[in-house]
N, C-alpha and C positions, 0 to 999 in steps of 0.2 A: 504494500500500500504506500504509494508515493505521497499522497495527500489525504490527510484526515481532517476534514472541517467539522464534522459532527460525530459525536459518539452517542449512540442510542442504547440505553441500558434496559435489559428485560430480565427481571427476576422471575424465575420459573419454579413452581412447586406443584407437582401432581395435577398437571393441566393437559393431559394427553388429548382430551376431547376437543379442545379449542386451539391448541398451540400451533398447529400447522396453518390455520387461517391467519393467526397473528404474524407468524414468520413470513408467510407468503406476501402479506401486505407490506412488510418491511423490506424484503430483498427486492421487491418490484418497484421501489420508489423511483421517481424520476430523477431525484438528486442522488448521485452515485458516490460522492466523496465522503463516505461514512464508514464507521466501524460499528459492528453490531455485537454488543457484549451480552451474552446469555449466561446468567448466573443460576445454575441448577442448585436449588437450596435443599439438596438431599432428597430428591423425589423418589418415591417408591413405586410409581407406575412407569409407563413408557416414555415419560417426558424427557428423561436424560438421553435415551437412545434417539429420540426425535431430534433433539439438539445436535447430537453427534452426526446424524444423517445430514442435516442442513449444513453443518460446518464443512463437511466433505464436498458439498456442492458449491459453496460460496466462500472464497478466501477472505472476505471481509468479516466473517464471523469468528469471534473469539469465544470459546466456551470454557467456563470455569465450573467445576463440580466441587461443591462444598458441603459441609455438614448442615443439617437442618437447624438453622438459628433464626429463621424469620425473615420477612421481606425487607426490613430495615437493614439488617446485616448484609443481605444479598445486594441491595442497592449500593451500600457503602463499599463493598468489594468492587462493584462495577465502577464507582467513582475513582477508586485508587488505580484501577487498571486502565482507565480511559486515557486516550491520547488526543482527542479532538479539541478544537478551540471552543466548541460549544457542546453542551450536554443536554440530552433529552431522555425521557423515561417513557416506557410503555409497559402496561401490565400484560401478562401472557395470555389472557383470555379476551383481550380487546383487539381492535384492528383499525387500520389507517387507510385513508384515501391515498391514491398514488402520489399526489403532489404535497402531501402533508409536511414532510421535512423540507422540501424546496420552499414552500410558502413561508414557513417559520424562519428558515435561514435567510431568505431574501428580506424579510421584514426586519430582523434584528440587525442586519448589515445596513440596509438602506435607511432605516429610521435612526440608526446610531443610538440604540437604547441598550439597557442592561438586561432586559428580559422581555419576552413576547408571550402573551397569553392568548388563548383562543377558547371558544366554546366546545361543547361536546354534545353528541347524540347519546342519550341514555336508552338502552334497550333492555327491557325487563322480561325474563323468560321464566316459565314454570313448566316442568316436565318437557323440556325442549321446545315448547311452544311460545312464540313471542306474544306476550300479553299486553304490553304497553310500550310505546316509545315516545320520547319527548326530547326537545332541544333545550339546551341551557347556554345562553350567551348574551352578548350585547347587540342592540339593533344597529348601532353605528360604531365605527372605530374610535378608539380613544388613545390619544397621546398624553401622558401624564408625567409632569415633573414631580419629583419627590415632595417638594414643598407644597404642591397642590393636591396631594393624594386625599387629604381630608375632605375635599370638595366632592369627591366621587365615591368614597369608600362605602357609604351606606347604600348607594345605588348598586354598586358592584356586588356587595355581599347579598343584597336582596335579590339581585337578578341571577347571579352565577357564583354563589359562595363556593360550591364544590369545585367547578372548573378553575376558579381564580386561585384556589389555595392547594389543590391537589398537585402532585408532582408531574402528572401527565398533562397533555394539551398545552405545553409551553416549551420554550427553549431558554436555557440558562447559559451564562458565560462561565466557562470552566475555571478561569483564573479567579473569579470572585469566590467560587465554591472552594477551590483548593487553597488559595492564599489566606482564607479566613476559617479554614477547617470546619466548613459547614457539612455536617453529616447527619444522617437520619438517627434519631434517638432510638436505640435498640430496646429501651424499656417501654416504649409505646407500642400499642397494638392497633389502635385506631387513631386517626388524626396525626399519625406520624409524618405524613406528607404535608399537612397543614403547618405543622411546627417547622418543618424544613423550609418551606416556601416563605413563611413569615420571617424567619431569621435571614433568609436571602434578601427579602424585600427591604429589610432594615438597612441594608448596605447598597441597594440599588438607587441610582440617581434618577433614572428615567424608566418608564414602563410604557409598553405599547400593547393595547388590547385589540386584537383583530376581530372583526365581525364574522369572519369565515369559520365554518365548523367542518373539520375534517377528521375528527377523532370519534370512534365508536366505542362506547363503554358498555360492557356486558354485565348485567346484574341478574343473579339467580334468586328468584323469589323463594322465600322459605329458609334461606340460609340464616341461621341464628348465631352470627358471630359474637354478638354482645354477650350471649348467655355463657360463652366459654371463657370470658375474661375475668381475671382476678379482680376482686372489688377494689383493693387498694390501688391497683393500676388504673382503674377507671377514675378514681379521684385524681391521681397524678396526671393522667392524660387530659382530662377536662381542664384542670388548673393550668397545665402547661400551655394549652391553647389560649386560655384566658390571658395568661401572662404575656405571651408573645404578641398577641393581637394588641394589647395595651402598650407594649413596648414599641410597636409600629407607629402608634399615633402620638405617643408622648412628646416627640420632638416637634410635632406639627401644631399649628395654631387651630386646633380643632374646637368645635362648638360643644356646648353642653348637650345639644341634641344628639350629636354623634356619640358622645360618651354614654348617654342614656341608651341609645340604640344598642351599643355593644354590650353594656351591662345587662340589659333586659333580654338579650339573646341567650345569656347564660342561665336565665331562669330555667329554660328547657334543658340545657346541658347538665346542670346540677341535678335536675330531676332524674336523669339517667342513672346517676349513682344511687339515688334513693329507690327508684323503681327496681333496680337490680337487687337491692337489699330485700325487697319484698319477694322477688322471684326465688331467691335462694333461702327463704326463711326456714324451710324444712330440711335444708342440707347443711346448715351450720349450727353451732351451739350458740347459746345466748352470749357467752363471753366473747366469742368470735365476732358476733354482731355488734356488741358494745365496743369492741376494739376498732371496728370499721367506722363507727360513729365518732369515736375519739379522734381517729386519724383525720376525719373530715373537718372537725372544728379546730384542729391544730394547723390545718393547711392555710398558709398565708393568703393565697389567692382567694380561697373561699371566704376568709375573714374580710378581705377587702371588698369582695362582692356583697357580702351581708351588710357591711357598713354603708356602702353606697346606696343600697336599695332598702334600707331598714324603714324609711318613712312611708314607703309605698307598698312594699311586699313584706308583711310582718311575719309570714310563715317561717322564713329562714331565720329571722332574728329570734323568734320564740324557740325554734329548734336548737339554735346555738345556746340559748340560756339554759334549756333543759339538760342538754348534754354536758355543759360546763358544771352543772349541779349534780352530775352523774345520775340523773333521772332518766336512765336509758329506756326503760320500759314505757314510760309515758311518752318519751320522744318518738319511739317506734310506733306507738298507737296513733300519735299525731300524723306521722308519715302515712300510715295506712289509711287514715281517715281522709287526708287531703289528696292522696294520689290514687 
């Protein structure tokens, strides 16, 4: 490979059913100066052999077989191995339009920005049948200087929170990632890409959001990923998202309305922690449940959230008071009553 302009990193784990469609969409891109880094995260199905098969057909493919340590670790391996000036990510069950990479590359070069975002098509499947599809993106292109981000952030998050903050459907500058040691947090299971992109955006001077949509996201209805997550991690993950989103706006001259918008978004996110506690009620002991509640009210981000919203959303403040007084059973009864 004489010229590598773009590295596209694909973490792979037990995805034999959809992997070929993903890889075909990448190797057939109109933009050719790419390296394709496939990180097999200890797959136990045929995914690893499919990766090997494609690597034999296309010398732009670098395959790395690793132990199963999760998607964040796999992406981090890809970052370390990448040689391109720009970095992109693709999930192994998704697929791309033929000019997806070319479009993003041309935009980041011609617009002279630090990151390019685009929308996505979401495709929801159940039992291999497409049940619903929808587009998430902006209606017109946006060029945003860092100092003006606060003017657009609420609109962007309301319109395309997922595509704006996920690691896919965008192109990053490799030197910003590597020079600042921006890696995926391996302690996170969901929103790990939100965290990654938010830390990158804190260093980006300029952003371009394209109205083009060329990325197809596959969602399998009925997958209960949240039910498998450790409860303490859910606290950590929601709070990390809260922290980095606030870190993004702190240097900006943002309005109270934007801060209100962000804080009230987390009403629902912190409900995830509490709803999960109800879901596992019969699977953990009372002492384990009390420990999770204690972890929650000791979390700095949660405490800041409660303090900011205490005059308008009293539920969380009451919960904090009860747990501080070690009245765990009453606190849990309040959670079940309210949720």
